[in-house]
C-alpha positions in Angstrom: 4.0 -12.6 12.8 6.9 -14.9 12.2 6.5 -14.5 8.5 7.3 -10.8 8.6 11.1 -10.3 8.4 13.0 -9.3 11.5 14.3 -5.8 11.9 17.4 -5.0 9.8 17.0 -8.1 7.8 18.1 -8.2 4.1 14.8 -9.8 3.4 13.0 -6.4 3.6 14.4 -5.4 0.3 12.9 -8.4 -1.5 9.6 -7.9 0.3 9.4 -4.3 -0.6 10.5 -5.0 -4.2 7.8 -7.7 -4.7 5.1 -5.5 -3.0 6.0 -2.5 -5.3 5.7 -4.8 -8.4 2.3 -6.3 -7.3 1.0 -2.8 -6.5 2.3 -1.3 -9.8 0.7 -4.1 -11.9 -2.5 -3.9 -9.9 -2.8 -0.2 -10.4 -2.1 -0.5 -14.1 -4.6 -3.3 -14.4 -7.3 -1.3 -12.6 -6.7 1.9 -14.6 -6.2 0.4 -18.0 -8.1 -2.8 -17.7 -11.2 -2.2 -15.6 -11.5 1.5 -16.4 -10.8 0.7 -20.1 -8.6 3.8 -20.6 -5.9 3.7 -23.3 -2.4 2.5 -22.1 0.1 5.2 -22.1 3.7 5.0 -21.0 3.4 8.2 -19.1 0.4 7.1 -16.9 2.0 3.7 -16.3 5.2 5.2 -15.2 3.3 7.6 -12.8 1.4 4.5 -11.3 4.7 2.7 -11.0 6.3 5.7 -9.1 3.2 5.9 -6.9 3.4 2.1 -6.1 7.1 2.4 -5.3 6.4 5.4 -3.0 3.6 3.7 -1.2 5.6 0.5 -0.6 9.1 1.9 -0.1 8.3 4.0 3.0 6.6 1.2 4.9 9.4 -1.2 3.8 12.0 1.1 5.1 10.2 1.6 8.3 9.8 -2.2 8.7 13.6 -2.5 8.1 14.0 -0.2 11.1 11.7 -2.4 13.1 8.2 -1.0 12.6 6.7 -4.4 11.5 3.2 -3.6 12.5 3.2 -0.3 10.6 4.3 -2.2 7.5 1.6 -4.8 7.9 -1.2 -2.4 8.4 0.1 -0.2 5.6 0.1 -3.3 3.2 -3.4 -4.1 4.3 -4.3 -0.5 3.6 -2.9 -0.7 0.2 -4.7 -4.0 -0.6 -8.0 -2.6 0.7 -7.5 0.6 -1.3 -6.9 -1.4 -4.5 -10.0 -3.4 -3.8 -12.1 -0.3 -3.3 -10.6 1.3 -6.4 -11.6 -1.8 -8.4 -15.1 -1.7 -6.9 -15.6 1.8 -8.0 -14.9 1.0 -11.6 -18.3 -0.9 -12.1 -20.6 2.0 -12.9 -18.6 4.5 -15.1 -20.5 7.7 -15.2 -17.5 10.0 -15.5 -16.4 10.6 -11.9 -15.4 7.2 -10.8 -11.8 7.4 -12.0 -11.3 10.4 -9.6 -13.4 9.0 -6.7 -11.7 5.6 -7.0 -8.3 7.2 -6.7 -9.4 9.3 -3.8 -10.9 6.2 -2.1 -7.6 4.4 -2.7 -5.6 7.2 -1.2 -7.8 7.5 1.8 -7.7 3.9 2.6 -3.9 3.8 2.2 -3.7 6.8 4.7 -6.0 4.9 7.0 -3.8 1.9 6.8 -0.9 4.1 7.7 -2.8 5.7 10.7 -3.8 2.4 12.1 -0.2 1.0 11.7 1.1 4.0 13.6 -1.5 3.6 16.4 -0.6 -0.2 16.5 3.2 0.5 16.9 2.6 3.0 19.6 0.3 0.5 21.5 2.9 -2.3 21.1 5.6 0.2 22.3 3.5 1.0 25.4 2.9 -2.7 26.0 6.7 -3.4 25.8 7.4 -0.6 28.0 4.8 -1.5 30.5 6.3 -5.0 30.8 9.6 -3.6 31.9 
């Protein structure tokens, strides 16, 4: 995990900024590209704010030293985007809502796994002392 910035490194701001941009563009591409809905500035800004919220919290916690939480939260975000894109295949009317719920549940799962991994790593570090 040497590629993840160290705690309290200034690189966390760049990592979080890049993750937010990638996630916002991905959300907008899925919503307006794959779902074929009309592009509105209001919805694009809402998805951008969602992307910022879902990447800023793990980025801040990673800056404080919770690197595993950041890693699993980003894996959960990527998996959620993949599930959201997968649900856009057969549009019968409910896929936009179910895809958003799948995305949010996967993101929450990434956070939970990250918290469990951080607790386990803390226990291992404490056990070594």
